[in-house]
C-alpha positions in Angstrom: 29.9 -28.7 14.6 27.7 -31.8 15.1 28.6 -34.8 17.3 30.2 -36.8 14.5 30.4 -35.1 11.1 31.9 -38.2 9.4 28.5 -39.9 9.8 26.5 -37.1 8.1 25.4 -37.5 4.6 25.9 -34.3 2.5 24.6 -35.9 -0.7 21.4 -37.7 -1.4 22.0 -41.3 -0.2 22.2 -44.3 -2.5 18.9 -46.1 -2.1 17.6 -49.4 -3.3 15.2 -48.0 -5.9 13.1 -50.2 -8.0 13.7 -48.0 -11.1 11.4 -48.7 -14.0 11.9 -47.5 -17.5 9.1 -46.9 -20.0 8.7 -45.0 -23.3 9.0 -41.2 -23.1 5.7 -39.5 -23.4 4.7 -37.8 -26.7 2.2 -35.2 -25.3 2.7 -32.8 -22.4 -0.1 -31.9 -19.9 -3.7 -32.9 -20.8 -5.6 -35.2 -18.5 -2.5 -36.9 -17.0 -1.2 -33.5 -15.9 -4.4 -32.6 -14.2 -4.6 -36.0 -12.5 -1.1 -35.8 -11.2 -1.5 -32.2 -10.0 -4.7 -33.0 -8.1 -3.2 -36.2 -6.6 -0.4 -34.1 -5.1 -2.7 -31.4 -3.9 -5.2 -33.7 -2.2 -2.4 -35.7 -0.6 -1.0 -32.6 1.1 -4.1 -30.4 1.6 -7.7 -30.7 2.7 -10.5 -30.0 0.1 -11.6 -27.0 2.2 -8.1 -25.5 1.9 -7.0 -26.5 -1.6 -10.0 -25.2 -3.6 -9.8 -21.5 -2.6 -6.0 -21.7 -2.7 -5.9 -23.0 -6.3 -8.4 -20.5 -7.5 -6.4 -17.6 -5.9 -3.0 -18.5 -7.4 -1.7 -16.0 -10.0 -5.0 -14.1 -9.9 -4.8 -10.3 -9.7 -6.1 -10.3 -6.2 -4.4 -13.5 -5.2 -0.9 -14.7 -4.5 2.0 -15.3 -6.9 2.8 -19.0 -7.4 5.9 -19.9 -5.4 7.2 -21.8 -8.4 8.5 -20.3 -11.7 8.6 -16.7 -12.8 6.6 -17.1 -16.0 4.4 -14.0 -16.5 0.6 -13.8 -16.0 -1.6 -12.3 -18.7 -1.9 -8.6 -18.4 -5.7 -8.6 -18.8 -7.8 -11.8 -18.6 -6.9 -14.5 -16.1 -8.5 -18.0 -16.4 -11.3 -18.6 -14.0 -10.4 -22.3 -14.0 -7.1 -21.5 -12.5 -3.9 -19.7 -13.6 -1.5 -22.5 -12.7 0.2 -25.6 -14.1 0.9 -29.1 -12.8 4.2 -28.2 -11.2 2.7 -25.0 -9.8 0.1 -27.1 -8.1 2.8 -29.3 -6.7 4.7 -26.2 -5.4 1.6 -24.9 -3.7 0.9 -28.3 -2.2 4.4 -28.5 -0.8 4.0 -25.1 0.9 0.4 -25.5 2.1 0.8 -29.1 3.3 -0.9 -30.2 6.5 2.2 -32.0 7.7 4.2 -30.4 10.4 7.9 -30.5 11.4 7.3 -29.3 14.9 9.6 -29.6 18.0 8.4 -33.1 18.6 9.5 -34.1 15.1 13.0 -32.7 15.7 13.2 -34.3 19.1 12.4 -37.7 17.5 14.8 -37.5 14.6 18.5 -36.7 15.0 20.4 -34.6 12.4 22.5 -37.7 11.6 19.4 -39.8 11.0 17.7 -37.2 8.7 20.9 -36.7 6.7 20.6 -40.3 5.5 17.1 -39.7 4.2 16.5 -38.9 0.6 15.8 -35.3 -0.3 12.2 -36.4 -1.1 11.7 -37.7 2.4 13.3 -34.7 4.0 11.1 -32.4 2.1 7.9 -34.3 3.0 8.6 -33.8 6.7 6.2 -30.8 6.7 6.2 -27.1 7.6 8.6 -26.0 10.3 6.5 -24.5 13.1 9.1 -23.0 15.6 12.5 -21.4 15.6 15.0 -24.3 16.2 18.6 -24.4 17.3 21.3 -27.1 16.9 23.8 -26.3 19.6 27.4 -27.1 19.3 28.0 -30.9 19.6 24.3 -31.6 19.9 22.6 -34.4 18.0 19.1 -32.9 17.8 17.5 -29.5 17.0 15.6 -28.0 19.9 13.2 -25.0 20.2 14.5 -21.5 20.8 12.6 -18.3 21.3 12.7 -15.7 18.6 14.3 -13.2 21.0 17.1 -15.6 21.9 17.7 -16.5 18.3 18.1 -12.9 17.2 20.2 -12.2 20.2 22.5 -15.1 19.3 22.9 -14.0 15.7 23.3 -10.3 16.5 26.0 -11.0 19.2 27.9 -13.2 16.8 27.8 -10.7 14.0 28.9 -7.9 16.3 31.9 -9.8 17.5 33.3 -10.7 14.0 36.7 -9.1 13.2 35.1 -7.7 10.0 31.6 -7.6 8.4 33.2 -9.4 5.4 33.4 -12.5 7.6 29.6 -12.9 7.2 27.8 -14.2 4.1 24.2 -13.4 3.4 22.6 -15.6 0.7 19.3 -15.0 -0.9 16.8 -17.4 -2.6 14.6 -16.3 -5.5 11.4 -16.8 -3.5 12.0 -13.7 -1.4 9.6 -10.8 -2.0 10.7 -7.4 -3.2 10.0 -6.0 0.3 12.1 -8.6 2.1 14.9 -8.4 -0.5 15.1 -4.6 -0.2 15.2 -4.7 3.6 17.7 -7.6 3.5 20.2 -5.8 1.3 19.7 -2.6 3.3 20.5 -4.4 6.6 23.6 -6.2 5.1 25.0 -2.9 3.7 24.3 -1.0 6.9 26.2 -3.9 8.7 29.1 -3.1 6.3 29.5 -5.7 3.6 28.4 -6.6 0.0 28.6 -10.3 0.6 25.2 -10.9 -1.0 25.5 -14.1 -3.1 22.2 -15.3 -4.6 20.7 -18.0 -6.7 21.1 -15.8 -9.8 24.9 -16.4 -9.5 24.2 -20.1 -10.3 21.6 -19.7 -13.0 21.1 -16.6 -15.1 24.1 -14.5 -14.2 25.6 -15.3 -17.7 22.4 -13.8 -19.2 22.7 -10.6 -17.2 26.3 -10.1 -18.1 25.9 -10.9 -21.8 22.7 -8.9 -22.2 24.1 -5.9 -20.3 27.1 -5.7 -22.6 25.1 -6.1 -25.8 21.8 -4.4 -25.3 22.3 -2.5 -22.1 20.0 -4.3 -19.7 20.5 -7.7 -18.0 16.8 -8.7 -18.5 14.8 -9.9 -21.3 13.1 -7.5 -23.7 9.9 -9.1 -24.6 6.4 -9.1 -23.1 4.0 -12.0 -23.1 1.9 -10.4 -25.8 5.0 -10.4 -28.1 4.6 -14.2 -28.3 1.3 -13.6 -30.0 2.7 -11.2 -32.5 5.9 -12.9 -33.5 6.7 -14.9 -36.7 9.3 -17.2 -35.2 10.2 -18.5 -31.7 13.6 -20.2 -31.1 13.8 -22.1 -27.8 17.4 -23.0 -26.7 18.6 -24.9 -23.7 15.2 -24.9 -22.1 12.6 -27.5 -21.1 9.4 -25.5 -20.5 7.2 -28.6 -20.1 8.8 -29.3 -16.8 10.4 -26.0 -15.7 7.9 -23.4 -16.9 4.7 -25.4 -18.0 2.5 -22.3 -18.3 4.8 -21.2 -21.2 3.2 -24.1 -23.2 -0.1 -22.3 -23.5 1.7 -19.2 -24.8 3.5 -21.3 -27.4 0.2 -22.9 -28.4 -1.4 -19.5 -28.9 1.6 -18.3 -30.9 1.3 -21.4 -33.2 -2.4 -20.7 -33.7 -1.4 -17.2 -34.7 0.9 -18.5 -37.4 4.3 -18.5 -35.6 6.9 -21.2 -36.3 8.8 -22.8 -33.4 12.4 -24.1 -33.6 13.7 -26.0 -30.6 17.4 -26.5 -29.8 18.2 -29.0 -27.0 20.3 -32.1 -26.6 17.3 -34.0 -25.3 14.0 -34.2 -27.2 11.7 -33.0 -24.5 8.0 -33.8 -24.5 7.0 -30.2 -23.6 8.5 -29.0 -26.9 6.8 -31.5 -29.2 3.1 -31.6 -28.4 0.8 -30.0 -25.9 -2.7 -30.6 -24.7 -4.2 -27.6 -23.0 -6.3 -28.9 -20.1 -8.3 -25.7 -20.0 -9.7 -26.4 -23.4 -12.1 -29.2 -24.6 -9.4 -30.2 -27.1 -7.0 -30.8 -24.3 -9.3 -33.5 -23.0 -10.5 -35.2 -26.1 -8.3 -33.9 -29.0 -4.9 -34.9 -30.3 -3.2 -31.8 -28.9 -1.1 -29.0 -30.5 2.2 -29.8 -32.2 4.7 -27.2 -31.1 8.1 -27.5 -32.7 8.3 -27.3 -36.4 12.0 -28.1 -36.3 14.0 -29.8 -33.5 17.8 -29.7 -33.4 19.3 -32.1 -30.9 22.5 -30.1 -30.5 25.6 -31.5 -28.8 25.9 -30.3 -25.2 27.4 -26.7 -25.4 27.4 -26.8 -29.2 25.2 -23.7 -29.3 27.7 -21.1 -30.4 28.9 -23.4 -33.2 25.3 -23.9 -34.3 24.5 -20.2 -34.3 27.6 -19.4 -36.2 26.8 -22.0 -38.8 23.3 -20.6 -39.2 24.6 -17.0 -39.5 27.3 -18.1 -42.0 24.7 -19.5 -44.3 22.6 -16.3 -43.8 25.7 -14.2 -44.6 26.2 -16.1 -47.9 22.6 -15.3 -48.9 22.9 -11.7 -47.8 26.1 -11.2 -49.8 24.4 -12.7 -52.9 21.4 -10.4 -52.5 22.3 -7.5 -50.3 19.5 -6.2 -48.0 17.3 -9.3 -48.4 18.4 -11.2 -45.3 19.9 -8.8 -42.8 18.1 -5.7 -41.6 20.8 -3.3 -42.9 19.0 -0.1 -41.8 18.7 -1.4 -38.2 22.4 -2.5 -38.3 23.6 0.8 -39.6 21.5 3.1 -37.2 21.3 1.1 -34.0 24.3 -1.3 -33.7 28.0 -1.2 -33.3 30.9 -3.5 -34.3 29.1 -5.1 -37.2 32.1 -5.1 -39.5 34.3 -6.8 -36.9 31.7 -9.4 -36.2 31.3 -10.2 -39.9 35.1 -10.4 -40.4 35.3 -12.9 -37.6 32.4 -15.0 -38.8 34.1 -15.4 -42.2 37.0 -17.2 -40.5 34.7 -20.2 -39.7 34.1 -23.3 -41.8 30.6 -24.7 -42.1 31.8 -28.3 -42.0 33.8 -27.9 -38.8 30.9 -26.0 -37.2 28.5 -28.8 -38.1 30.8 -31.3 -36.6 31.2 -29.2 -33.4 27.5 -28.8 -32.8 26.4 -32.3 -34.0 23.8 -31.0 -36.4 24.0 -31.9 -40.1 24.6 -29.2 -42.7 21.3 -30.1 -44.3 19.5 -29.4 -41.0 21.5 -26.2 -40.5 20.6 -24.9 -43.9 16.9 -25.7 -43.3 17.0 -23.8 -40.1 18.8 -20.8 -41.6 16.2 -20.8 -44.4 13.4 -20.7 -41.9 15.0 -17.8 -40.0 15.6 -15.9 -43.2 11.9 -16.2 -44.1 10.8 -14.3 -41.0 11.2 -10.7 -39.8 10.0 -10.9 -36.2 11.9 -13.4 -34.0 12.0 -14.2 -30.3 14.8 -16.3 -28.8 14.1 -18.0 -25.4 16.7 -19.8 -23.3 17.4 -21.0 -19.8 20.3 -22.8 -18.0 21.1 -24.9 -21.0 22.9 -21.9 -22.3 24.2 -20.1 -19.2 25.8 -22.9 -17.1 29.0 -23.4 -19.2 32.4 -21.8 -19.1 31.4 -19.9 -22.2 27.9 -19.1 -20.9 28.3 -15.4 -21.5 29.5 -16.1 -25.1 26.4 -18.2 -25.6 24.1 -15.3 -24.7 26.0 -12.8 -26.8 25.9 -15.1 -29.8 22.1 -15.3 -29.4 22.0 -11.5 -29.5 24.2 -11.4 -32.6 21.5 -13.4 -34.5 18.8 -11.1 -33.3 20.7 -8.0 -34.3 21.3 -9.3 -37.8 17.5 -9.6 -38.3 16.8 -6.3 -36.4 14.7 -8.5 -34.1 14.8 -6.5 -30.9 13.1 -3.3 -29.8 9.9 -4.0 -31.9 6.7 -5.9 -31.2 7.0 -9.7 -31.6 10.8 -9.7 -31.3 13.5 -9.8 -28.8 15.4 -11.6 -26.0 13.6 -13.9 -23.5 15.8 -15.4 -20.8 13.2 -17.5 -18.8 13.9 -17.2 -15.1 13.4 -20.1 -12.8 12.4 -19.0 -9.3 9.3 -16.8 -8.8 11.1 -13.5 -7.8 14.8 -14.1 -8.6 14.6 -11.2 -11.1 13.0 -9.0 -8.5 15.7 -9.8 -5.9 18.4 -8.4 -8.2 16.3 -5.3 -9.0 16.0 -4.7 -5.3 19.8 -4.6 -5.0 20.6 -8.2 -4.0 24.0 -8.3 -5.7 27.6 -8.6 -4.5 28.4 -5.5 -6.5 27.3 -2.1 -5.4 26.3 0.4 -8.1 27.5 3.9 -7.3 24.2 5.6 -8.1 22.3 3.1 -5.9 24.8 3.7 -3.1 24.2 7.5 -3.3 20.5 7.1 -3.1 20.7 4.7 -0.1 23.1 7.1 1.6 20.7 10.1 1.0 17.6 8.3 2.1 18.9 6.2 5.1 21.8 8.4 6.1 24.7 5.8 6.1 27.8 5.1 4.0 27.2 2.0 1.9 30.3 -0.2 1.4 31.7 -0.2 -2.1 34.1 -3.2 -1.9 32.8 -6.1 -4.1 31.5 -8.9 -2.0 31.4 -12.7 -2.5 29.3 -14.3 -5.2 28.3 -18.0 -4.6 31.6 -19.6 -5.7 33.7 -17.1 -3.8 31.5 -17.6 -0.8 32.1 -21.3 -0.9 35.9 -20.6 -1.2 35.8 -18.2 1.7 34.0 -20.6 4.0 36.2 -23.5 3.0 39.3 -21.4 3.7 37.8 -20.3 7.1 37.8 -16.6 6.0 34.0 -16.5 6.6 32.5 -17.5 9.9 28.8 -16.8 9.6 26.5 -18.0 6.8 22.9 -16.6 6.7 20.5 -17.9 4.1 17.2 -16.1 3.3 15.5 -19.1 1.9 16.8 -21.8 -0.5 18.8 -25.0 0.0 22.4 -23.8 -0.5 24.1 -27.1 0.0 22.1 -29.0 -2.6 21.9 -26.1 -5.1 25.6 -25.4 -5.3 28.4 -27.4 -7.0 31.1 -29.6 -5.4 28.8 -30.9 -2.7 31.4 -32.5 -0.4 33.6 -29.4 -0.5 30.6 -27.1 0.0 29.6 -29.2 3.0 33.0 -28.9 4.5 32.9 -25.2 3.9 29.6 -24.8 5.7 30.9 -26.9 8.6 33.8 -24.6 9.0 31.5 -21.8 10.0 30.8 -20.9 13.6 27.2 -20.2 12.9 24.8 -21.1 10.0 21.3 -19.7 9.8 18.5 -20.8 7.5 15.2 -18.9 7.0 12.9 -21.7 5.7 9.5 -23.1 5.4 10.4 -26.8 5.3 13.4 -28.9 6.2 16.1 -29.5 3.6 19.6 -30.9 3.5 21.2 -27.5 4.4 19.6 -27.8 7.9 21.6 -31.0 8.4 25.1 -30.0 7.3 25.8 -27.0 9.4 28.3 -24.8 11.2 29.2 -25.3 14.9 25.8 -23.8 15.8 22.8 -23.8 13.5 19.5 -22.0 13.6 16.3 -22.5 11.5 14.0 -19.5 11.4 10.6 -20.5 10.1 8.9 -17.9 7.9 5.5 -17.4 6.3 4.9 -18.9 2.9 3.6 -17.2 -0.2 0.2 -18.8 0.3 -0.3 -17.4 3.9 -1.8 -14.4 5.5 0.7 -11.8 6.5 -0.6 -9.6 9.3 1.6 -6.8 10.8 0.4 -4.4 13.5 -3.1 -5.8 13.2 -3.3 -5.0 9.4 -3.2 -7.4 6.5 -0.1 -6.8 4.3 0.7 -7.7 0.7 4.1 -8.2 -0.9 5.2 -7.6 -4.5 7.3 -9.6 -7.0 8.7 -9.2 -10.5 8.2 -11.8 -13.1 10.5 -12.8 -16.0 9.2 -10.0 -18.2 9.6 -7.1 -15.8 6.1 -6.8 -14.4 5.9 -5.9 -10.8 2.6 -6.9 -9.1 1.0 -7.8 -5.8 0.9 -11.1 -4.0 -1.6 -11.6 -1.2 -1.7 -14.9 0.7 -5.0 -16.1 2.2 -4.3 -19.2 4.2 -4.0 -19.2 8.0 -0.3 -19.6 8.8 1.0 -23.1 9.5 2.0 -22.0 13.0 1.4 -19.0 15.3 5.2 -18.9 15.7 6.0 -18.1 12.1 7.4 -14.7 11.2 7.4 -12.9 7.8 10.7 -12.5 6.0 10.6 -8.6 6.3 9.9 -9.0 10.0 12.8 -11.4 10.4 15.1 -8.9 8.7 13.9 -6.0 10.9 14.5 -8.0 14.1 17.9 -9.1 12.8 18.9 -5.5 12.1 17.7 -4.3 15.5 19.7 -7.1 17.2 22.9 -6.4 15.2 23.2 -2.7 14.2 24.4 -0.4 16.9 25.6 3.2 17.2 24.0 5.9 15.0 21.7 3.7 12.9 18.7 5.9 12.1 16.5 3.4 10.2 13.0 2.9 11.7 13.0 -0.9 11.3 9.8 -1.2 13.4 8.0 1.3 11.3 9.0 -0.2 8.0 7.7 -3.6 9.0 4.5 -2.3 10.6 3.3 -1.2 7.2 4.9 -2.6 4.0 3.8 0.6 2.2 6.7 2.3 4.0 9.1 -0.2 2.5 7.7 0.5 -0.9 8.1 4.2 -0.2 11.8 3.7 0.4 12.1 1.6 -2.8 10.3 4.4 -4.7 12.9 6.9 -3.6 16.0 4.7 -4.2 15.4 2.4 -7.2 14.6 3.7 -10.7 11.3 2.7 -12.2 9.4 2.5 -9.0 8.1 6.0 -8.9 4.6 6.1 -7.2 5.1 2.5 -6.3 2.3 2.1 -3.8 -0.2 3.6 -6.2 0.9 1.8 -9.4 1.2 -1.6 -7.8 -2.4 -1.5 -6.5 -3.7 -1.4 -10.1 -4.8 -4.8 -11.3 -1.9 -6.6 -12.9 0.7 -4.2 -11.6 3.1 -2.3 -13.9 6.0 -2.8 -16.2 9.5 -1.6 -15.3 11.4 0.5 -17.8 13.3 -1.6 -20.4 15.6 0.2 -22.8 16.1 -2.8 -25.0 12.4 -3.3 -25.3 12.1 0.3 -26.5 15.1 0.2 -28.8 17.1 2.5 -26.4 20.3 0.6 -25.8 22.0 1.9 -22.7 25.5 0.5 -23.5 28.9 2.2 -23.6 28.4 2.8 -27.3 24.8 3.9 -27.0 23.9 1.2 -29.5 23.3 -2.6 -29.5 26.7 -4.2 -29.7 27.7 -7.1 -31.9 30.3 -9.3 -30.2 33.0 -11.8 -31.2 32.5 -15.1 -29.4 34.5 -18.4 -29.4 33.2 -21.8 -30.3 33.5 -24.2 -27.3 36.2 -26.8 -27.7 36.0 -29.7 -25.2 38.3 -32.2 -27.0 37.1 -35.3 -25.1 39.5 -38.2 -24.8 38.4 -41.8 -25.3 36.0 -42.8 -22.6 35.1 -39.2 -21.6 31.6 -37.7 -21.8 30.2 -34.3 -21.4 27.6 -34.4 -18.6 24.7 -32.0 -18.2 22.7 -31.9 -15.0 18.9 -31.5 -15.4 15.7 -31.6 -13.5 13.2 -34.4 -13.4 9.5 -33.6 -14.0 8.8 -34.3 -10.3 11.2 -31.5 -9.2 11.5 -27.7 -8.9 15.1 -26.6 -8.2 16.2 -28.7 -5.2 12.6 -29.5 -4.1 11.7 -33.1 -5.0 8.0 -33.6 -5.4 8.2 -37.3 -6.3 10.3 -40.0 -7.9 8.8 -40.1 -11.4 10.0 -38.3 -14.5 7.1 -39.5 -16.6 7.8 -37.3 -19.6 11.1 -39.1 -20.0 9.7 -42.5 -19.1 11.8 -42.9 -15.9 9.9 -44.0 -12.8 10.6 -44.6 -9.1 14.1 -43.3 -8.9 16.5 -40.4 -9.5 20.0 -41.8 -9.5 20.1 -42.4 -13.3 22.4 -41.5 -16.2 21.0 -41.2 -19.7 23.4 -42.5 -22.3 23.2 -43.0 -26.1 22.9 -46.7 -27.0 26.0 -46.6 -29.2 28.0 -45.2 -26.3 26.6 -47.9 -24.0 27.9 -50.5 -26.3 31.3 -48.8 -26.6 31.9 -48.8 -22.9 30.4 -52.2 -22.4 27.2 -51.5 -20.3 23.6 -52.2 -20.9 20.4 -50.6 -19.6 19.9 -51.4 -16.0 23.6 -51.7 -15.2 25.0 -49.4 -12.5 28.0 -47.2 -13.1 30.1 -44.8 -11.1 30.6 -41.3 -12.5 33.9 -39.5 -11.9 35.3 -36.1 -12.9 39.0 -35.0 -12.8 39.9 -31.4 -12.6 43.2 -29.9 -11.5 44.4 -33.1 -9.9 41.2 -33.6 -7.9 39.1 -36.7 -8.5 35.4 -36.5 -7.7 33.2 -39.6 -7.7 29.4 -40.0 -7.6 28.7 -43.8 -7.3 26.0 -46.1 -8.5 23.9 -44.5 -11.2 21.4 -46.6 -13.1 22.1 -46.6 -16.9 19.2 -45.6 -19.1 19.4 -45.9 -22.9 18.3 -42.5 -24.2 18.0 -40.4 -27.4 20.9 -38.0 -26.6 23.8 -36.9 -28.8 26.9 -39.1 -28.8 29.5 -38.4 -26.1 26.9 -36.6 -24.0 25.1 -37.8 -20.9 22.3 -36.4 -18.7 21.9 -36.7 -15.0 19.7 -35.2 -12.3 20.9 -32.6 -9.8 21.5 -32.5 -6.9 22.6 -36.2 -7.2 25.4 -35.3 -9.7 26.5 -32.0 -8.1 29.4 -33.7 -6.3 31.1 -34.0 -9.8 31.0 -30.2 -10.5 34.1 -28.4 -9.4 33.1 -25.2 -7.6 36.1 -23.3 -9.1 35.2 -24.0 -12.7 32.7 -21.5 -13.9 31.7 -19.2 -16.7 34.1 -16.4 -17.7 32.8 -13.0 -16.5 29.7 -14.4 -14.7 31.2 -17.0 -12.4 28.2 -19.3 -13.0 29.2 -23.0 -12.3 29.7 -25.3 -15.3 26.8 -27.5 -14.3 25.8 -28.2 -17.9 29.2 -29.2 -19.3 31.2 -31.4 -16.9 33.7 -33.8 -18.3 33.2 -37.2 -16.7 34.0 -40.9 -17.1 31.7 -43.9 -16.5 32.9 -47.0 -14.8 30.8 -50.1 -14.3 29.9 -50.5 -10.6 
């Protein structure tokens, strides 16, 4: 534990920001997007470095963008560059010339850095050496790799139980690193493998597995070009997945209609200028959304039920003209129970619950009834609620009524955030051990995998807080800032004897630590990975189940960096004793050997090394895509889901946490959210003007936000009030600034995803 924990700042500090408010932008990307992207790149990288790097990103012989998981085209890749504004920012962050070397850590104490903004911490540069923060020390100091692994291994070997250690995973990790990581953790003897999926798309995985038999989306990129209708729910692609905009543009040009459902009217869903076209420089852009429904926060189930209720009325008036009755009869189960439940609802009350007028709902239902092929996309706007799983299952209900799954141009599309978060789960990063996977690991590696369910993220926080876990190891990410209940999570981490972070750059999790803390610096996605004198490549899986290569080309930021697979191998050798028969050195000397092991233990990876060397990689099997629903019934299942009821009292609001446009997950690229017209600051709260008048505040005032759950008051002070077009009784704030208000023990039923998008709060003038 550091010298004086009371002086450490676990949350982003309150700074004197000269916040400026302008009008939200009406067009996404275009010349401004190119200008901003280049500004970031040239600020961090030299011209000599940035040009070849940008032309290699997302190319078939290049490296996978360290940002989002939006898929690349199967065939043609743009010669001008297969990346977006925020992808360029992510590359610039990783390939920066700035260095956080031993001299940097000697100059700046942990306490001092904890009072920096997340933006300033992140701009410190690439970490160049393994670093240790010894018990009661004020500064990190260098440590050799050998000493670092020895320290970790000795601590892990002396725990009373392997379950006293927690092994977290970020979505940036490659398939090869993730596979080795879960293998080591299970050979060590635990399934404590929480990951970022627990906080984001876990609700998608649970809901989709129950209804269509696979916890992944069913569409390919080409389906967007064949569909009639795209519905985008709880997602802001212009900021979080900007390359999706070009796919939406192409879909529009092919005749598709787009319906957007989101509490905020996001620029990236209204109009888009493609900078890779002449019209993106001189034209007026492409209008995207044909209809835009500004639903109440967490009003999605009510909206979907209202739409389906209107569709049911039309179907019953003219049987077989609205619903795909042949598909329903032959390929679904529980249709009658679903319809019986749907008839219990009243259109007026559903309209009131979702905040959308009956007129708008009828227009939306009419548009859906007109089309046969439909894709529904979503992100955390649907998953991060107590009823997150119900949200996903209700989406599936609508698709099943139309028979819009298992055919070209139709299906489910959960849009993943981090670049390989889907691949990590495919590789076995999960707190639950599947029996068939355990048998294959046992056969190939000759050990007995543990079957006891491990900790997910919220249970990991609880275990550390209650001092039931003593070691926390993070393979990437910024656990403290990504998780809910920041102050409690900080105390939980500080209760550990040892915390270890595998990282490329400093973040707040390096500053709020256990008694002893280590930072292990790893190679980035952009960098050359050489093992045993041979260049290696890694593989990743995108949002649509394509597994492909990633080859970095830059000289590593330091000769002291180690690849993530190599870190895992050294960790295993330092920890595992007795009869462990795994050839860790051999696996890391040639990553083909890791892929051979994946080939033999994970379905869908047969002939892995051969298939992944083909340009563009290969698709993993997907039963829902093929109309083969591997559920308990053998069919796609209709489900009965409840409408969310929040019953807000006077003065209460439903808060959703969101990203700014200068942000990816917890990485802050800058202080401008230009699409929303908010500049030079992040500690803001977006409030409807009528609600501002009701509580007696005006734009520019400061308010404290507070939440109250189970007798615990949580406060996040001094947020700048911004008048914004948002549904009444709903507010929007950025994370991680508002994360202290989110109780860690309030989460989605079945998936345990924190309720980051529907927190009941009050505003009090500061």
